[in-house]
C-alpha positions in Angstrom: -5.2 -1.2 -11.3 -4.6 1.7 -13.2 -4.1 4.7 -11.1 -7.5 6.8 -11.7 -9.0 3.1 -10.2 -6.5 3.2 -7.3 -7.5 7.0 -6.8 -11.0 6.0 -6.6 -9.8 3.4 -3.8 -8.1 5.6 -1.9 -11.0 8.1 -1.5 -13.0 5.2 0.2 -10.5 5.4 3.0 -9.6 8.9 3.4 -11.9 10.4 5.6 -11.2 14.3 4.5 -7.6 13.9 5.8 -5.7 12.9 3.1 -4.9 9.8 4.5 -5.6 5.9 4.8 -5.6 4.8 8.9 -3.0 2.0 9.8 -5.8 -0.2 10.5 -7.2 -0.2 6.9 -4.3 -0.2 5.7 -3.5 -3.7 7.7 -6.7 -4.6 6.0 -6.1 -3.9 2.6 -2.4 -5.7 2.7 -3.8 -8.9 4.5 -6.8 -9.1 1.5 -4.1 -9.0 -1.2 -3.9 -12.3 0.1 -0.1 -12.5 -0.1 2.5 -14.1 2.4 2.8 -12.0 5.6 6.5 -11.6 5.2 5.6 -9.9 1.8 2.8 -7.5 3.5 5.8 -6.5 6.3 8.3 -5.5 3.0 5.6 -3.8 0.9 4.4 -1.9 4.4 8.4 -1.3 5.2 8.8 0.1 1.8 6.0 2.5 1.9 5.7 3.7 5.0 10.1 4.2 5.8 9.2 6.7 8.8 6.7 3.9 10.3 3.6 6.5 10.2 -0.3 5.5 12.0 -1.5 6.7 8.5 -0.6 6.1 5.4 -0.9 9.0 2.6 -2.2 9.2 -0.7 1.4 8.5 -2.3 2.6 5.5 0.4 -1.2 4.1 -0.4 -0.4 4.0 -4.2 3.3 2.9 -3.8 2.2 -0.1 -1.2 -0.7 -0.7 -4.1 1.8 -1.0 -7.3 3.7 -3.0 -5.0 1.2 -5.6 -4.3 0.5 -5.5 -8.2 3.9 -5.9 -9.4 4.2 -8.7 -6.8 1.5 -10.7 -7.8 2.3 -10.3 -11.5 5.7 -11.8 -10.3 7.9 -9.0 -10.3 10.4 -9.2 -7.5 9.9 -6.5 -4.9 12.7 -3.4 -4.6 15.4 -3.7 -2.0 14.7 -0.2 -1.5 13.0 2.8 -3.1 14.4 6.3 -4.6 
């Protein structure tokens, strides 16, 4: 997915707060149909502080990691 499409996707879940609620992010990750341990790794990488909502940046990181994993690329151990 390109950034413009990801931003439109983000807007579908953002209720005007600039964040996607945790429950919606869980649904998005589950709908990606990737192994649960990969979902957890992506979650932890994108949300290192354990917040109950995802900012636009966190959302973009999550979606990018999902897409890279689905293309066969390994997940990083940490993010800068």
